[in-house]
N, CA, C and O atoms as a Tinker XYZ file with bonds, in Angstrom:
   380  protein
     1  N    -30.597000  -55.613000  -52.839000    73     2
     2  CA   -31.031000  -55.954000  -51.825000    64     1     3
     3  C    -32.443000  -56.670000  -51.813000    63     2     4     5
     4  O    -33.349000  -56.260000  -52.539000    81     3
     5  N    -32.590000  -57.668000  -51.031000    73     3     6
     6  CA   -33.964000  -58.426000  -51.367000    64     5     7
     7  C    -34.582000  -57.795000  -49.839000    63     6     8     9
     8  O    -34.022000  -57.363000  -48.832000    81     7
     9  N    -35.968000  -57.980000  -50.221000    73     7    10
    10  CA   -36.944000  -57.822000  -48.991000    64     9    11
    11  C    -36.589000  -58.587000  -47.902000    63    10    12    13
    12  O    -36.921000  -58.277000  -46.758000    81    11
    13  N    -35.845000  -59.705000  -48.213000    73    11    14
    14  CA   -35.598000  -60.534000  -46.721000    64    13    15
    15  C    -34.807000  -59.775000  -45.864000    63    14    16    17
    16  O    -35.080000  -59.594000  -44.678000    81    15
    17  N    -33.611000  -59.227000  -46.567000    73    15    18
    18  CA   -32.489000  -58.563000  -45.831000    64    17    19
    19  C    -32.777000  -57.387000  -45.285000    63    18    20    21
    20  O    -32.133000  -57.011000  -44.306000    81    19
    21  N    -33.824000  -56.589000  -45.841000    73    19    22
    22  CA   -34.399000  -55.241000  -45.215000    64    21    23
    23  C    -35.203000  -55.635000  -44.153000    63    22    24    25
    24  O    -36.180000  -56.373000  -44.279000    81    23
    25  N    -34.684000  -55.001000  -42.777000    73    23    26
    26  CA   -35.507000  -55.033000  -41.540000    64    25    27
    27  C    -35.728000  -53.886000  -40.717000    63    26    28    29
    28  O    -35.190000  -52.903000  -41.226000    81    27
    29  N    -36.324000  -53.624000  -39.616000    73    27    30
    30  CA   -36.317000  -52.556000  -39.307000    64    29    31
    31  C    -35.328000  -51.873000  -38.591000    63    30    32    33
    32  O    -35.265000  -50.677000  -38.309000    81    31
    33  N    -34.331000  -53.076000  -38.258000    73    31    34
    34  CA   -33.070000  -52.239000  -37.687000    64    33    35
    35  C    -32.324000  -51.516000  -38.646000    63    34    36    37
    36  O    -31.666000  -50.525000  -38.328000    81    35
    37  N    -32.399000  -52.033000  -40.024000    73    35    38
    38  CA   -31.687000  -51.322000  -40.987000    64    37    39
    39  C    -32.222000  -49.971000  -41.706000    63    38    40    41
    40  O    -31.615000  -49.216000  -42.465000    81    39
    41  N    -33.778000  -49.898000  -41.142000    73    39    42
    42  CA   -34.750000  -48.827000  -41.800000    64    41    43
    43  C    -34.600000  -47.595000  -40.468000    63    42    44    45
    44  O    -34.966000  -46.441000  -40.691000    81    43
    45  N    -34.172000  -47.894000  -39.444000    73    43    46
    46  CA   -34.197000  -46.911000  -38.510000    64    45    47
    47  C    -32.614000  -46.149000  -38.251000    63    46    48    49
    48  O    -32.487000  -45.367000  -37.308000    81    47
    49  N    -31.868000  -46.347000  -38.841000    73    47    50
    50  CA   -30.504000  -46.059000  -38.867000    64    49    51
    51  C    -30.116000  -44.651000  -39.091000    63    50    52    53
    52  O    -29.420000  -43.941000  -38.366000    81    51
    53  N    -30.766000  -44.323000  -40.383000    73    51    54
    54  CA   -30.500000  -42.933000  -41.039000    64    53    55
    55  C    -31.632000  -42.013000  -40.314000    63    54    56    57
    56  O    -31.226000  -40.938000  -39.873000    81    55
    57  N    -32.762000  -42.269000  -40.176000    73    55    58
    58  CA   -33.446000  -41.016000  -39.364000    64    57    59
    59  C    -33.028000  -40.941000  -37.895000    63    58    60    61
    60  O    -33.266000  -39.918000  -37.252000    81    59
    61  N    -32.335000  -42.125000  -37.275000    73    59    62
    62  CA   -31.711000  -42.123000  -35.926000    64    61    63
    63  C    -30.378000  -41.139000  -35.960000    63    62    64    65
    64  O    -30.160000  -40.274000  -35.111000    81    63
    65  N    -29.707000  -41.367000  -36.854000    73    63    66
    66  CA   -28.522000  -40.658000  -37.176000    64    65    67
    67  C    -28.822000  -39.042000  -37.119000    63    66    68    69
    68  O    -28.335000  -38.229000  -36.333000    81    67
    69  N    -29.743000  -38.815000  -38.156000    73    67    70
    70  CA   -30.292000  -37.342000  -38.600000    64    69    71
    71  C    -30.956000  -36.870000  -37.104000    63    70    72    73
    72  O    -30.678000  -35.753000  -36.669000    81    71
    73  N    -31.652000  -37.583000  -36.509000    73    71    74
    74  CA   -32.174000  -36.882000  -35.301000    64    73    75
    75  C    -30.966000  -36.902000  -34.294000    63    74    76    77
    76  O    -31.004000  -35.954000  -33.509000    81    75
    77  N    -29.993000  -37.685000  -34.144000    73    75    78
    78  CA   -28.994000  -37.297000  -33.181000    64    77    79
    79  C    -28.100000  -35.845000  -33.076000    63    78    80    81
    80  O    -27.644000  -35.195000  -32.136000    81    79
    81  N    -28.100000  -35.670000  -34.829000    73    79    82
    82  CA   -27.301000  -34.627000  -35.403000    64    81    83
    83  C    -28.324000  -33.377000  -35.304000    63    82    84    85
    84  O    -27.892000  -32.283000  -34.940000    81    83
    85  N    -29.363000  -33.515000  -35.557000    73    83    86
    86  CA   -30.157000  -32.224000  -35.241000    64    85    87
    87  C    -30.750000  -32.020000  -33.709000    63    86    88    89
    88  O    -31.330000  -30.962000  -33.464000    81    87
    89  N    -30.644000  -32.786000  -32.920000    73    87    90
    90  CA   -30.491000  -32.474000  -31.440000    64    89    91
    91  C    -29.222000  -31.864000  -30.799000    63    90    92    93
    92  O    -29.165000  -30.955000  -29.970000    81    91
    93  N    -28.303000  -32.508000  -31.320000    73    91    94
    94  CA   -26.830000  -31.943000  -30.768000    64    93    95
    95  C    -26.774000  -30.666000  -31.082000    63    94    96    97
    96  O    -26.315000  -29.921000  -30.216000    81    95
    97  N    -27.191000  -30.098000  -32.312000    73    95    98
    98  CA   -26.592000  -28.743000  -33.028000    64    97    99
    99  C    -27.943000  -27.642000  -32.688000    63    98   100   101
   100  O    -27.913000  -26.426000  -32.877000    81    99
   101  N    -28.873000  -28.276000  -32.249000    73    99   102
   102  CA   -30.128000  -27.395000  -32.061000    64   101   103
   103  C    -29.589000  -26.089000  -31.190000    63   102   104   105
   104  O    -28.774000  -26.322000  -30.297000    81   103
   105  N    -29.989000  -24.812000  -31.403000    73   103   106
   106  CA   -29.710000  -23.979000  -30.588000    64   105   107
   107  C    -30.990000  -23.529000  -29.521000    63   106   108   109
   108  O    -30.908000  -22.576000  -28.746000    81   107
   109  N    -32.200000  -24.440000  -29.660000    73   107   110
   110  CA   -33.293000  -24.085000  -29.001000    64   109   111
   111  C    -33.406000  -25.201000  -28.244000    63   110   112   113
   112  O    -34.360000  -25.074000  -27.477000    81   111
   113  N    -32.824000  -26.291000  -28.117000    73   111   114
   114  CA   -32.797000  -27.380000  -26.990000    64   113   115
   115  C    -31.521000  -27.240000  -26.162000    63   114   116   117
   116  O    -31.557000  -27.627000  -24.994000    81   115
   117  N    -30.358000  -26.705000  -26.676000    73   115   118
   118  CA   -29.387000  -26.432000  -25.798000    64   117   119
   119  C    -28.752000  -27.692000  -25.543000    63   118   120   121
   120  O    -28.467000  -27.804000  -24.351000    81   119
   121  N    -28.411000  -28.743000  -26.289000    73   119   122
   122  CA   -27.777000  -30.059000  -26.105000    64   121   123
   123  C    -26.485000  -29.425000  -26.217000    63   122   124   125
   124  O    -25.576000  -29.994000  -25.613000    81   123
   125  N    -26.228000  -28.472000  -26.793000    73   123   126
   126  CA   -24.609000  -28.140000  -27.192000    64   125   127
   127  C    -23.798000  -27.837000  -26.184000    63   126   128   129
   128  O    -22.604000  -27.977000  -26.445000    81   127
   129  N    -24.129000  -27.377000  -24.861000    73   127   130
   130  CA   -23.828000  -27.228000  -23.595000    64   129   131
   131  C    -23.571000  -28.562000  -22.804000    63   130   132   133
   132  O    -22.874000  -28.542000  -21.790000    81   131
   133  N    -24.114000  -29.668000  -23.255000    73   131   134
   134  CA   -23.978000  -30.780000  -22.592000    64   133   135
   135  C    -22.828000  -31.149000  -22.595000    63   134   136   137
   136  O    -22.052000  -31.164000  -23.550000    81   135
   137  N    -22.559000  -31.635000  -20.972000    73   135   138
   138  CA   -20.947000  -32.033000  -21.013000    64   137   139
   139  C    -19.667000  -30.821000  -20.964000    63   138   140   141
   140  O    -18.490000  -30.935000  -21.306000    81   139
   141  N    -20.266000  -29.861000  -20.507000    73   139   142
   142  CA   -19.110000  -28.664000  -20.580000    64   141   143
   143  C    -18.765000  -28.455000  -19.436000    63   142   144   145
   144  O    -17.983000  -27.510000  -19.330000    81   143
   145  N    -19.136000  -29.157000  -18.165000    73   143   146
   146  CA   -18.808000  -28.899000  -16.972000    64   145   147
   147  C    -18.205000  -30.301000  -16.495000    63   146   148   149
   148  O    -17.106000  -30.245000  -15.944000    81   147
   149  N    -18.787000  -31.506000  -16.644000    73   147   150
   150  CA   -18.192000  -32.777000  -16.417000    64   149   151
   151  C    -18.320000  -33.478000  -17.673000    63   150   152   153
   152  O    -19.428000  -33.788000  -18.108000    81   151
   153  N    -17.020000  -33.801000  -18.404000    73   151   154
   154  CA   -16.900000  -34.540000  -19.642000    64   153   155
   155  C    -16.961000  -36.059000  -19.425000    63   154   156   157
   156  O    -15.850000  -36.584000  -19.356000    81   155
   157  N    -17.862000  -36.762000  -19.320000    73   155   158
   158  CA   -17.932000  -38.040000  -19.177000    64   157   159
   159  C    -17.593000  -38.863000  -20.286000    63   158   160   161
   160  O    -17.375000  -40.029000  -19.955000    81   159
   161  N    -17.483000  -38.620000  -21.487000    73   159   162
   162  CA   -17.427000  -39.238000  -22.595000    64   161   163
   163  C    -16.284000  -40.278000  -22.557000    63   162   164   165
   164  O    -16.539000  -41.432000  -22.901000    81   163
   165  N    -15.108000  -39.956000  -22.179000    73   163   166
   166  CA   -13.961000  -41.164000  -22.223000    64   165   167
   167  C    -14.566000  -42.272000  -20.986000    63   166   168   169
   168  O    -14.555000  -43.494000  -21.137000    81   167
   169  N    -15.059000  -41.604000  -19.819000    73   167   170
   170  CA   -15.429000  -42.851000  -18.958000    64   169   171
   171  C    -16.371000  -43.709000  -19.375000    63   170   172   173
   172  O    -16.280000  -44.919000  -19.165000    81   171
   173  N    -17.559000  -43.047000  -20.129000    73   171   174
   174  CA   -18.124000  -43.593000  -20.922000    64   173   175
   175  C    -17.743000  -44.935000  -21.837000    63   174   176   177
   176  O    -18.136000  -46.098000  -21.739000    81   175
   177  N    -16.638000  -44.176000  -22.946000    73   175   178
   178  CA   -16.127000  -44.981000  -23.766000    64   177   179
   179  C    -15.736000  -46.354000  -23.070000    63   178   180   181
   180  O    -16.120000  -47.487000  -23.358000    81   179
   181  N    -14.648000  -45.833000  -21.824000    73   179   182
   182  CA   -13.865000  -47.065000  -21.271000    64   181   183
   183  C    -15.238000  -48.082000  -20.456000    63   182   184   185
   184  O    -15.229000  -49.295000  -20.665000    81   183
   185  N    -16.138000  -47.584000  -19.727000    73   183   186
   186  CA   -16.839000  -48.725000  -18.899000    64   185   187
   187  C    -17.780000  -49.309000  -19.787000    63   186   188   189
   188  O    -17.872000  -50.521000  -19.591000    81   187
   189  N    -18.636000  -48.809000  -20.847000    73   187   190
   190  CA   -20.098000  -49.300000  -21.272000    64   189   191
   191  C    -19.821000  -50.603000  -21.763000    63   190   192   193
   192  O    -20.599000  -51.504000  -21.447000    81   191
   193  N    -18.666000  -50.900000  -22.615000    73   191   194
   194  CA   -18.536000  -52.300000  -23.099000    64   193   195
   195  C    -18.576000  -53.061000  -21.981000    63   194   196   197
   196  O    -19.499000  -53.872000  -21.903000    81   195
   197  N    -17.732000  -52.986000  -21.029000    73   195   198
   198  CA   -17.442000  -53.890000  -20.091000    64   197   199
   199  C    -18.750000  -54.214000  -18.874000    63   198   200   201
   200  O    -18.682000  -55.161000  -18.090000    81   199
   201  N    -19.739000  -53.373000  -18.909000    73   199   202
   202  CA   -20.713000  -53.206000  -18.121000    64   201   203
   203  C    -21.774000  -53.980000  -18.656000    63   202   204   205
   204  O    -22.548000  -54.712000  -18.039000    81   203
   205  N    -21.708000  -53.629000  -20.424000    73   203   206
   206  CA   -23.111000  -54.593000  -21.104000    64   205   207
   207  C    -22.193000  -56.190000  -21.176000    63   206   208   209
   208  O    -22.897000  -57.144000  -21.507000    81   207
   209  N    -21.326000  -56.370000  -21.008000    73   207   210
   210  CA   -20.795000  -57.799000  -21.201000    64   209   211
   211  C    -21.479000  -58.390000  -19.560000    63   210   212   213
   212  O    -22.283000  -59.274000  -19.262000    81   211
   213  N    -20.792000  -57.526000  -18.877000    73   211   214
   214  CA   -21.053000  -58.087000  -17.261000    64   213   215
   215  C    -23.132000  -58.289000  -17.268000    63   214   216   217
   216  O    -23.740000  -59.196000  -16.699000    81   215
   217  N    -23.546000  -57.534000  -17.806000    73   215   218
   218  CA   -24.851000  -57.528000  -17.632000    64   217   219
   219  C    -25.461000  -58.850000  -18.348000    63   218   220   221
   220  O    -26.216000  -59.652000  -17.800000    81   219
   221  N    -24.901000  -58.930000  -19.919000    73   219   222
   222  CA   -25.009000  -60.266000  -20.257000    64   221   223
   223  C    -24.800000  -61.350000  -19.800000    63   222   224   225
   224  O    -25.432000  -62.389000  -19.988000    81   223
   225  N    -23.583000  -61.099000  -18.950000    73   223   226
   226  CA   -23.325000  -62.446000  -18.320000    64   225   227
   227  C    -24.110000  -62.903000  -16.858000    63   226   228   229
   228  O    -24.190000  -64.037000  -16.386000    81   227
   229  N    -24.516000  -61.956000  -16.455000    73   227   230
   230  CA   -25.119000  -62.100000  -15.107000    64   229   231
   231  C    -26.648000  -62.582000  -15.622000    63   230   232   233
   232  O    -27.127000  -63.564000  -15.055000    81   231
   233  N    -27.237000  -62.081000  -16.422000    73   231   234
   234  CA   -28.585000  -62.409000  -17.089000    64   233   235
   235  C    -28.755000  -63.437000  -17.814000    63   234   236   237
   236  O    -29.837000  -63.893000  -18.183000    81   235
   237  N    -27.521000  -63.907000  -18.084000    73   235   238
   238  CA   -27.388000  -65.092000  -18.820000    64   237   239
   239  C    -28.333000  -64.818000  -20.659000    63   238   240   241
   240  O    -28.995000  -65.678000  -21.240000    81   239
   241  N    -28.117000  -63.687000  -21.044000    73   239   242
   242  CA   -28.686000  -63.164000  -22.072000    64   241   243
   243  C    -30.064000  -63.065000  -22.225000    63   242   244   245
   244  O    -30.630000  -63.008000  -23.317000    81   243
   245  N    -30.572000  -63.047000  -21.209000    73   243   246
   246  CA   -32.338000  -63.306000  -21.051000    64   245   247
   247  C    -32.733000  -62.067000  -20.936000    63   246   248   249
   248  O    -33.930000  -62.084000  -21.223000    81   247
   249  N    -32.434000  -61.070000  -20.697000    73   247   250
   250  CA   -32.812000  -59.561000  -20.951000    64   249   251
   251  C    -33.066000  -59.144000  -22.698000    63   250   252   253
   252  O    -32.298000  -59.339000  -23.640000    81   251
   253  N    -34.474000  -58.490000  -22.686000    73   251   254
   254  CA   -34.604000  -57.915000  -24.096000    64   253   255
   255  C    -33.614000  -56.865000  -24.183000    63   254   256   257
   256  O    -33.227000  -56.199000  -23.223000    81   255
   257  N    -33.116000  -56.716000  -25.710000    73   255   258
   258  CA   -32.251000  -55.491000  -26.066000    64   257   259
   259  C    -32.332000  -54.424000  -25.218000    63   258   260   261
   260  O    -31.537000  -54.194000  -24.306000    81   259
   261  N    -33.543000  -53.593000  -25.590000    73   259   262
   262  CA   -33.777000  -52.634000  -25.184000    64   261   263
   263  C    -33.521000  -52.570000  -23.378000    63   262   264   265
   264  O    -32.701000  -51.761000  -22.945000    81   263
   265  N    -34.088000  -53.242000  -22.668000    73   263   266
   266  CA   -33.616000  -53.226000  -21.507000    64   265   267
   267  C    -32.091000  -53.433000  -21.037000    63   266   268   269
   268  O    -31.553000  -52.785000  -20.139000    81   267
   269  N    -31.542000  -54.359000  -21.730000    73   267   270
   270  CA   -30.068000  -54.150000  -21.717000    64   269   271
   271  C    -29.320000  -52.892000  -22.094000    63   270   272   273
   272  O    -28.327000  -52.572000  -21.440000    81   271
   273  N    -29.707000  -52.215000  -23.035000    73   271   274
   274  CA   -29.488000  -51.034000  -23.556000    64   273   275
   275  C    -29.478000  -50.017000  -22.245000    63   274   276   277
   276  O    -28.551000  -49.312000  -21.848000    81   275
   277  N    -30.744000  -50.165000  -21.732000    73   275   278
   278  CA   -31.221000  -49.046000  -20.946000    64   277   279
   279  C    -30.511000  -49.222000  -19.323000    63   278   280   281
   280  O    -30.223000  -48.321000  -18.534000    81   279
   281  N    -30.386000  -50.405000  -19.196000    73   279   282
   282  CA   -29.598000  -50.794000  -17.914000    64   281   283
   283  C    -28.333000  -50.451000  -18.178000    63   282   284   285
   284  O    -27.761000  -49.778000  -17.320000    81   283
   285  N    -27.598000  -50.822000  -19.407000    73   283   286
   286  CA   -26.328000  -50.435000  -19.233000    64   285   287
   287  C    -25.875000  -48.677000  -19.639000    63   286   288   289
   288  O    -24.787000  -48.118000  -19.506000    81   287
   289  N    -26.908000  -48.258000  -20.051000    73   287   290
   290  CA   -26.543000  -46.655000  -20.011000    64   289   291
   291  C    -26.802000  -46.091000  -18.413000    63   290   292   293
   292  O    -26.063000  -45.195000  -18.005000    81   291
   293  N    -27.748000  -46.576000  -17.622000    73   291   294
   294  CA   -28.041000  -46.264000  -16.345000    64   293   295
   295  C    -26.957000  -46.504000  -15.299000    63   294   296   297
   296  O    -26.885000  -45.736000  -14.340000    81   295
   297  N    -26.005000  -47.650000  -15.444000    73   295   298
   298  CA   -25.411000  -48.260000  -14.853000    64   297   299
   299  C    -23.961000  -47.675000  -15.076000    63   298   300   301
   300  O    -23.173000  -47.470000  -14.153000    81   299
   301  N    -23.684000  -47.414000  -16.504000    73   299   302
   302  CA   -22.578000  -46.822000  -16.999000    64   301   303
   303  C    -22.377000  -45.244000  -16.461000    63   302   304   305
   304  O    -21.435000  -44.891000  -15.751000    81   303
   305  N    -23.252000  -44.527000  -16.851000    73   303   306
   306  CA   -23.123000  -43.176000  -16.306000    64   305   307
   307  C    -22.356000  -42.736000  -14.927000    63   306   308   309
   308  O    -21.349000  -42.032000  -14.856000    81   307
   309  N    -23.094000  -43.335000  -13.838000    73   307   310
   310  CA   -22.092000  -43.022000  -12.642000    64   309   311
   311  C    -20.790000  -43.499000  -12.630000    63   310   312   313
   312  O    -19.957000  -42.760000  -12.105000    81   311
   313  N    -20.423000  -44.541000  -13.076000    73   311   314
   314  CA   -19.063000  -44.950000  -13.421000    64   313   315
   315  C    -18.464000  -43.942000  -14.014000    63   314   316   317
   316  O    -17.413000  -43.580000  -13.485000    81   315
   317  N    -18.859000  -43.304000  -15.075000    73   315   318
   318  CA   -18.369000  -42.392000  -16.239000    64   317   319
   319  C    -17.851000  -40.988000  -15.432000    63   318   320   321
   320  O    -16.742000  -40.455000  -15.460000    81   319
   321  N    -19.098000  -40.594000  -14.694000    73   319   322
   322  CA   -18.608000  -39.520000  -13.951000    64   321   323
   323  C    -17.951000  -39.577000  -12.738000    63   322   324   325
   324  O    -17.306000  -38.575000  -12.432000    81   323
   325  N    -17.962000  -40.543000  -11.949000    73   323   326
   326  CA   -16.755000  -40.896000  -11.080000    64   325   327
   327  C    -15.173000  -41.144000  -11.687000    63   326   328   329
   328  O    -14.073000  -40.908000  -11.187000    81   327
   329  N    -15.522000  -41.647000  -12.816000    73   327   330
   330  CA   -13.976000  -41.747000  -13.253000    64   329   331
   331  C    -13.777000  -40.126000  -13.808000    63   330   332   333
   332  O    -12.563000  -39.929000  -13.750000    81   331
   333  N    -14.214000  -39.330000  -14.137000    73   331   334
   334  CA   -14.265000  -38.172000  -14.525000    64   333   335
   335  C    -13.526000  -37.187000  -13.228000    63   334   336   337
   336  O    -12.492000  -36.536000  -13.375000    81   335
   337  N    -14.270000  -37.264000  -12.068000    73   335   338
   338  CA   -14.163000  -36.573000  -11.204000    64   337   339
   339  C    -13.002000  -37.140000  -10.117000    63   338   340   341
   340  O    -12.439000  -36.311000   -9.403000    81   339
   341  N    -12.691000  -38.429000  -10.017000    73   339   342
   342  CA   -11.872000  -38.888000   -9.208000    64   341   343
   343  C    -10.478000  -39.135000   -9.975000    63   342   344   345
   344  O     -9.432000  -39.193000   -9.328000    81   343
   345  N    -10.491000  -39.252000  -11.125000    73   343   346
   346  CA    -9.477000  -39.667000  -12.261000    64   345   347
   347  C     -9.022000  -38.792000  -13.045000    63   346   348   349
   348  O     -7.944000  -38.237000  -12.831000    81   347
   349  N     -9.938000  -38.477000  -14.298000    73   347   350
   350  CA    -9.449000  -37.517000  -15.108000    64   349   351
   351  C     -9.340000  -36.273000  -14.720000    63   350   352   353
   352  O     -8.452000  -35.687000  -15.338000    81   351
   353  N    -10.065000  -35.425000  -13.691000    73   351   354
   354  CA    -9.867000  -34.106000  -13.572000    64   353   355
   355  C     -8.585000  -33.752000  -12.933000    63   354   356   357
   356  O     -7.972000  -32.743000  -13.283000    81   355
   357  N     -8.077000  -34.690000  -11.838000    73   355   358
   358  CA    -7.230000  -34.575000  -10.908000    64   357   359
   359  C     -5.776000  -34.768000  -11.824000    63   358   360   361
   360  O     -4.669000  -34.311000  -11.542000    81   359
   361  N     -6.070000  -35.399000  -12.725000    73   359   362
   362  CA    -4.829000  -35.810000  -13.687000    64   361   363
   363  C     -4.459000  -34.548000  -14.680000    63   362   364   365
   364  O     -3.346000  -34.327000  -15.158000    81   363
   365  N     -5.607000  -33.807000  -14.868000    73   363   366
   366  CA    -5.524000  -32.834000  -15.654000    64   365   367
   367  C     -4.594000  -31.890000  -15.308000    63   366   368   369
   368  O     -3.891000  -31.292000  -16.122000    81   367
   369  N     -4.564000  -31.683000  -13.663000    73   367   370
   370  CA    -3.976000  -30.513000  -13.253000    64   369   371
   371  C     -2.542000  -30.897000  -13.335000    63   370   372   373
   372  O     -1.838000  -30.171000  -12.633000    81   371
   373  N     -1.820000  -31.941000  -14.065000    73   371   374
   374  CA    -0.679000  -32.091000  -14.122000    64   373   375
   375  C     -0.344000  -31.927000  -15.804000    63   374   376   377
   376  O      0.517000  -32.622000  -16.343000    81   375
   377  N     -0.902000  -31.221000  -16.319000    73   375   378
   378  CA    -0.452000  -31.150000  -17.904000    64   377   379
   379  C      0.114000  -29.827000  -17.870000    63   378   380
   380  O      0.597000  -29.336000  -18.890000    81   379
């Protein structure tokens, strides 16, 4: 691998992965209880890509990457929550 191909985006992936695992399994920070009452993971999975694409189209790709990601997260979480409360939770009663 040459130095030309080595960029910041390649260098932060391993420490970022380690940080995510360290935080998620930490007994002191208590992230392991996160999502135990409302599981918004499926709604996040379903709506995130759509919302990212809508943001990109509406802004014509003019938003910086960080702003696009932040807005996508802020918009996706309420949709994921509503999806869990209004669709997923009532359907789970039938299992």
